C-alpha positions in Angstrom: -14.5 26.4 -2.0 -16.7 23.5 -2.4 -17.1 22.1 1.1 -18.8 18.8 0.1 -16.2 18.2 -2.6 -13.4 18.8 -0.1 -14.9 16.3 2.4 -15.3 13.7 -0.4 -11.7 14.3 -1.5 -10.2 14.2 2.1 -11.9 10.8 2.7 -10.8 9.4 -0.7 -7.2 10.6 -0.1 -7.0 9.1 3.4 -8.6 5.8 2.4 -6.4 5.4 -0.7 -3.2 6.0 1.2 -4.3 3.9 4.2 -5.3 1.0 1.9 -1.9 0.9 0.2 -1.7 3.4 -2.6 -0.3 6.6 -1.2 1.4 7.5 -4.5 -1.9 7.7 -6.4 -3.5 9.5 -3.5 -0.8 12.2 -3.6 -1.1 12.5 -7.4 -4.8 13.0 -7.3 -5.3 15.0 -4.1 -2.2 16.9 -2.9 -1.2 20.4 -4.0 2.2 21.9 -4.8 3.2 21.9 -1.1 2.3 19.4 1.7 2.9 20.7 5.2 2.9 17.9 7.8 2.3 18.4 11.5 2.4 14.7 12.5 5.9 14.5 14.2 6.5 11.0 12.6 6.3 12.3 9.0 8.4 15.0 7.3 7.0 17.7 5.1 6.4 17.1 1.5 4.6 14.4 -0.5 7.5 11.8 -0.6 7.8 11.4 3.1 4.0 10.9 3.3 4.2 8.2 0.5 7.2 6.5 2.3 5.3 6.4 5.6 2.2 4.9 4.2 4.1 2.4 2.0 5.9 1.2 5.1 2.6 0.9 7.1 1.2 -1.2 4.2 4.3 -3.5 4.2 4.3 -3.9 8.0 0.6 -4.0 8.5 -1.2 -5.2 5.3 -4.3 -6.2 7.2 -6.0 -3.3 8.8 -9.4 -1.5 8.6 -10.6 2.1 8.7 -14.1 3.4 9.3 -14.8 7.1 8.5 -17.2 8.0 11.3 -17.8 11.7 10.5 -16.4 14.5 8.3 -16.8 18.2 9.0 -15.9 21.0 6.6 -15.6 24.7 7.2 -13.7 27.2 5.1 -10.6 25.6 3.8 -10.5 22.8 6.4 -11.9 19.3 6.6 -11.9 17.3 9.8 -12.2 13.5 9.7 -13.0 11.3 12.7 -12.0 7.7 12.1 -12.0 4.3 13.9 -9.1 2.1 12.9 -8.5 -1.6 13.6 -4.9 -2.9 13.4 -3.5 -6.4 13.9 -4.0 -8.1 17.3 -7.2 -6.1 18.0 -5.2 -2.9 18.3 -7.8 -0.1 17.9 -7.3 3.6 17.5 -9.5 6.7 17.1 -8.0 9.5 15.0 -8.9 13.1 14.3 -7.4 14.4 11.1 -7.5 18.0 9.8 -6.7 18.8 6.2 -6.3 22.3 4.8 -7.2 22.8 1.1 -5.8 25.3 -1.4 -8.0 27.4 -3.5 -7.8 24.9 -6.3 -9.1 22.1 -4.1 -5.9 20.3 -3.3 -4.7 19.2 0.2 -1.7 21.3 1.3 -1.5 20.8 5.1 -2.3 18.1 7.6 -2.7 17.8 11.4 -3.8 14.7 13.4 -4.4 13.4 16.9 -4.3 9.6 17.5 -5.5 7.8 20.6 -5.5 4.1 21.3 -8.9 2.7 22.4 -8.4 1.4 25.9 -9.5 -2.1 26.9 -11.8 -0.6 29.7 -13.6 2.7 30.1 -15.4 4.5 32.9 -18.5 4.8 30.6 -20.2 2.7 28.0 -19.8 5.3 25.2 -17.7 4.6 22.1 -14.9 6.9 21.3 -16.1 7.2 17.8 
């Protein structure tokens, strides 16, 4: 497995889907199966496409910053900072499992809204 290539592809996949082209993202980066662990999205590529198309329709103005990417074995972890309308900010941790042929076949995530106040001055990202 090419760890650097997997990191690059995970970022490209996420960015492309987030910015409104999930169909192309799936065509380029997803394998024969796509197992989803986010409880809001069903398994398979079409539910993923439908979810991100709906997000693009409902929230066309949003931004994502890829803070860090870590790759080990067949997994890539992405840490992102997202800005949504009305100064709604989130930090996400996404994990992608890659097949032997370098395609994304499984996804987990954890999403946390950035609170307006914190007990420390450290960013969450």
